[in-house]
N, C-alpha and C positions, 0 to 999 in steps of 0.2 A: 504495501497498499504506499502508495506516495503523500506525503504529507499536504496538508491543503491549501493551497493562494493564499495570499491576505492580498487587501490594496497595497498595504506599505511595501510589499517584497514584488509585486507586481510592478507598481510604479519606480520603484530604485534604479533597474536599469536604464528605462527611460532617463529619467533624470540626470544618471549621470552620463546619456548618448547626448541628450539636448544641451547639457552644459560644457562637454567635452568640444563636440561640434560648434558652439555658442562661442568658444575660447580659441577655437580654431579659426573661426571668420575674423575674428578680434586680431587674433595675432599675425593673419596673414593673408586678411581681406578675399580676394578672389583669386587669388593665387592658389589655396585651402584645401581646392582639389589635390595638389601636384604633391600628395603627401600625406600632409599633415590631417586631413580627413580621415584617413585610412587609417592612422595611428591612435582615432578617436573613435573609431568603429570596430577594430580588432581590441581593444582594451575593453568595452563596451560589452562585445562578446563575450570576453573571458568573465568578467565579470557576472553574467547573464547563467553562464555555465557553474559560477560557484553557487546563483541563486537555484539551478536543475538538481547541483549537487546535495544541496540543501533539502530539496525535495525527497530525496531517497533516487535520481534519478542516476544510472554509472553513466563512467564518462563515454563507455561505448552508444550509450542512447544519444548522448549530447553529439557523441561524433557524429553519427550517421547522419542527425538533423543537419549538420552543418553538411555536408557530403552528399544530400538530395534535395538541400536548395541550391547549390554549387551545380550540381548536375543539372537544376532546370536550366541556367544560363550559358551553358556550354556552347548552345547556337549562337545566341547574340553575342555572344565573345569571339566567337571565331567569322562572323560577320562585321563588328567590327574591325580586326585585322583587316578584313579583305577588302573595308572600306577604302582604309588606308594606301590599299596597294592600289585601288583603283583610283584613287586622288592621285597620287604619283604618276599613274600612269598615263591618266589623260589630261594632266599637266604638259606630262610631255610628247604626249602626240598630239597637241594642239585642241585637243574638245574644248578644254575650257576655257583659253587663251580664244578660242573662236567665239565661244557665248560671251565673253569679255566682248568683245570688238563690235558685234553684231547687236548686241544688248545694249550696248550705251548708243546708239543710232535710232533703236525701239525703244526704248525706253523712256519716260523723261523723271527728273529727279521730282518734281512736285507733286507726281504720282506715284512714284518709285514703290513705297510702303505699303499703300492698298492695292497696285498691281500686282505686286508680289503674291501678295496672301489671298488673292483669287487666282493665280495662277495658280499656286501650289493646292487652293482648294478642289479645285476641278479636276487638276491630274489626281490627286490624291486620291477622289471621290470614284474616278476611272478606273484604279490601282489596288486601292484598300491596303495601302502601306504608308504611313507617314516614314517611315524610316527611308524607303526607297524614294521619296521625294524629297525627304533632306538630304539625301546620298546622291543626288541627280542635280535636278533643279535646283535646290536649295545651296549646291556651291554653288555653281554661276551665278544663282543671283547675288550670294554674298559675294562673290569678287567682282560686278557687276557696282553695288552699296559702294564698296570700296574704291571703285575707279572714280566712281560720282563723288565721294569725299563726304558718305551720308555714315549714320551713325551704323556701326556693325550691333550693336545692341536691339535697335530698335530696329533693324531689317529679320533677324535674325526670331526678335519677337511674332514679327510679320509671318516669315515662311512656315514657324511650327503653329502658330495660328490656322492660316491657311491647313496646312500638311493633317492637321489632326482635324478639324471641321471635314476632312474629306473620310479619314481614317473612321469616324466618328459613323459618318451614314452610308459609308459601302457595305454593300451585301458581301463583298471579296473578305471584308477585313476579319483577323482572328477575333480582336476584341467587340469586335459586334456579332461576329457568330458565336463568343464563348459569353457573353453575355446574354442572350436569347436563350442556351443551352443552359446555362446553370440556372435561367429562372424557369427552364419553361416553357417558354414564348415562341410564337410563331416568329420566326427571324423579321418577315417583312412589314407583320405588324409592330415590331419592336422599333421598327426604322421607320415608319408614319409615327408611335407616339413620341419616337425622341424629334420630330419637328416643332415641338413646341418649345421646349429649352435651345436649341441647335440656331435654329432660323435667325430667332432675337439675339443670340449672343455674339454670331458670327456679323450682321448689321451692326451692331452699336461698333461691334472692334473694326469693321470696314470703315463707321464714320469718323471713329475716330482717328485712324493712321491717316483718312485722307484729310483731315484737320492738321494733323502732324504735316504732313507735305514733308518737304524737305528742298529746300533752293541749295542748287550745285556747289558745296563748299569748294570744288576742283572746279577752275574756268573753263569754258570751251575751247580756249587753245594749249591750256594742259592737259584735256582731253584727245584732242586732236595731237598732239606729240606723244601720249601713252600710245594711241593706237601705231601711231608713226612705226615707236618701239617693237610692240608686237610682232608690225609685219617683217622688222629685223632680224627679230629672234626665231619666228614661226614660218613657214609657208602655209600662210593663211587659207581656208575656202570654205563655204556651205557642207561639204562633202565630209569634214569632221566634226560634225552634229549626228553623222550617222551612229557614232558606241554608244550617243544617251539614247537616240530614239530607236536601236533595238535593244537598251536595257527597261524601258521603259514600256516596249513590247513586250519581251519575256515576263514583267508584272504586270502585266495587263492578261496574258495567259496562263496567269498563274503559279508560272515554274517558281521552285523554291529560290529564296532569297540566295542564300549562299551560293550556289551553282549559276544565279543568275550573273550575282557583282563577277564571280572570278570568268565567266565566259567574257562580260561588258570589257572586263579588266583585259583580258588576252586581247579583244578587239584594239582595247588602246596601245597596249605594247603592237602589234602587227600598224597597226597607224603609224606608230612613232618610227619602226624603222621603216616603212615603205614612204613618207610623206616629210619626217621630221630627222634625216638622219644627221645634220648638223649639230642639232640640241641635242642627239643622243652622245655623238661623238664628244661635242663638249663637255658633259656630265659626266663621262666616263673617263677623262682628265687625260694623264700621260699614259702612254701607250707599253710602256715598262716590257719593249718586245712582243708584246700583243700581236697576232695579224688583225687588220680592220672585222674582219666580224667576228673575231672574239670581244675585240674591242665595242664595237655592236652593244654585244648581249651583255657587254659589262655596263654600259650604262644605261639600259634599260633596265636592270635588273636592280640597278643603284634605285633607280624610281619607284620600285615595288618594294624595298626594305629602306630605306633611308628617306624616299620625298624626291621632289623636283628641286632643283636651287637652281634658281636665276641670277645669270651675269652679263644682265644688257646695262647699258648708259645711263639707266634710270633707275633711283633706290628706290622709288615710290612700287614701279613695275615689280624690281626682286620683291620687296618685301609681300605684294601682291600673292607671287606665283609660287612662294618659294614654299612648300610644303607640303603634306602626302606621305606614302610609306607606312610601312606597318608598322615601325618603331616610333612612331605618332601619337597610335593609339594605345601602349604599353601602358603608360600611367591609368589611361581609363580602365583599361582591364583588370587592373591591381584594384582599382578602387570600386569596382563590380564585384571584384570576388571578396573582398573584405566588407560589403555590405549585405552581400548573401549569406556571409557567415553568421553576420548578427540576426539577419531576418529569422534563419535556421534554427539557430538557438532559440530566439524568442517563440519560437511556430513549436519546438518539442519540446521545451520545458513546459509551456501552456500557458505564457504569459498572454499573448494573442488572443486565444479562445476568449480566457477569465475578463478582459476588458472590454472584448464584444460583449459578450452576455450582461458585463456592467452594464455598459451604456443602452443596451435593450430593455433594462429595466427601470431604465430613466425616461423614456421618450413615451408619454402619454397622449397625446395626440397624433394626430398626423399631420402635422405640420413637424410636430417634433422627432417622429420618426423616419421622416426626410431628411431633415438636418441630422437627425442621430446617422442616419448610412452616409451622407455625404463627409460628416467626420471620421466614420470608423473607416471608409476608403483610402480617404487623404490621410490617415494617420498607419493606417496599413502602407501604403506607398513608402511612409517617411521609415517606416520599423523593417518592412521585410523588399524594399529597394526594389519590388516586382510589380507590375501591374496586371499581370495573371495569377497573381494572389490575390490582389486588390481587389479582383474583381469577381472570384471564387468561394473563398471563405467566407466576406459577409454575404453574397447572395446565397449560398448555399448554409448561411445561418441565420438570416433574417428573411427567408421565403413564406416559414410556417407560421412568423408572425405577421407578415400581409395576409398571407390566409385566414389567420384566426381574427382578424379585425376587418376582413370583408374589402379588402382592399387588393384592387389589380395588379398583378406579379407586371404587367407594363408597368408600371409607378418604378419596381424598385429595376429593372431591366432598365430603363432610361435613367434611373438615379448610379446605378454603377456606372454607365458611361459618363455622365456628367461628371462625376468624381474619380475615380480609377481612372478612368481610361484617361481623361485632362490632367489630373494635376500630376502623374508619373513625370511629367515633362519638365513640371519646377521643381524638382527634387535631385540635388547635384548629384547623391551616390543612389538614387535610383536606375535601375540600367537604361531608361527612357531620358533623364539627364546626362544623365553620363554619356547618351550616343549622341544625344545632340549636341553639346558643348563640345565634343572630342570631330563632330563633324563638320558643325559649322564655327569652328575655332573660336565660342564665344562662350565665356563661361555662365553656368545658368543663371549663379545669380545675379551677371550682369543683364544676362535678356530675359528674366522671368519676369518683370515687373514691367513688360510692355507685350507680352503672352499675352495679351487681353483677353480673347475667346478663350482660354485654357481657364482662365478664371473668375469669368463673367457667366460662364453656362455654372456651373456649380452654385453662384450666390443667385441665379435664376431661379434653379430649383427649388431651391431653399425658400425663397419667395414665393411658387407657387405651391409650395406645399404648405403654406402656413394661410394664403391667400384661397386655395384652394381649386387655383387656375390648370387647365391640361391636367384631370385627375381625372382615372379612371373606376366606377365599382368593378370590385371582380366578376369576372362571366358566372351569372347561378349554374352555368354547366357544367362548371369544374374550377380546382385552383390555379388554373394555367391562363387564365384571362382573355378574353379578346381573340380567337385564332383566326374568324372571321375576316 
């Protein structure tokens, strides 16, 4: 028999975690995710393990919980490293430079933020993946924003707002299907019911992005000079956008993320060898007796593990294009592993279940139940660092309570997405927040205030819950709610 948890013992690891993370941010600011947060998460996980030992769990039980949690994020970790290779290969191939070159001609800085959110929303709705959008169009849009001299934090917020809008409403999305499956509702009924909160939230976000606007901090003459410098370093043309189009096509055809990214990376390597031989040779450096084919192989290999290093006559362009490579993602990989260790320990010790049950007992009205669900999902994102856990655990545990109160499970499935899916990108050590920060090159705490859609939607969900707007009674034919 395990000793029962008390509120004090359940909260103690969380208090320690919050305290250490706050201290980390105080000491290191936006750089806290470069090692300092990992230390806080590991010490907090160790303390949580001590709570488990005090309850009577064995170390093998706790270790198994950590292993189970980390095993859940193996695929995202591999995807993250593959995206690092993709970025390096696409810069070397001229794909990202081409996006910048043509993008600064088409997009206007005065409406750039709103346009970026809208573009990402459309693409994410069609392919169902916020990660893919951020790793393809997001990278290009961030580079264009840099060319215009616009705020990278606001640009990242706009990209993430659009990407998660599409991810949330797409029938191809993993989280959308998971929320419907966990609550036992029809997928398309779930999507239609989400329109109540999703559309107003995104409309408000678009209005805010439009009002922010953005006059070009970079004068037109410097933009022209930037384009000229790119033509000196790369052989540019519209054909270089083909790897991007193929990547989006693979995502639309539901090809798994990792093989799709690797295929697109190989396409980038092929394009680099075919169309950018001078850039490949420049990246390879000194020959050291190597033949030309081996030297070219060395150049593309460097782009994959170390990223691209620009060496033009423009320091601004060099800063813009010197990025990518698997090595650039390794710090984020360590952050996710440490976060999952903490989450797995919390789950195995029973703290997460205890806190969910405690919160449920205090939700007396329907508005309070919706607010509690939002708070639970957000807290689960903070504690377990994984949006799938933040959907599945509260969804499973709250389902019976929604049935008992005669509330449609569609309200539950919608609230799970309004909170668990959207707040995941706002947590620096969550798999989603860490991925977005690493891919877009902006710290999570820097872009989070500007990811308007991601926190407007949970707020509107709570307001709707208390005001009784967009709510639905349970289907009298059964607990699943409106399968019509």
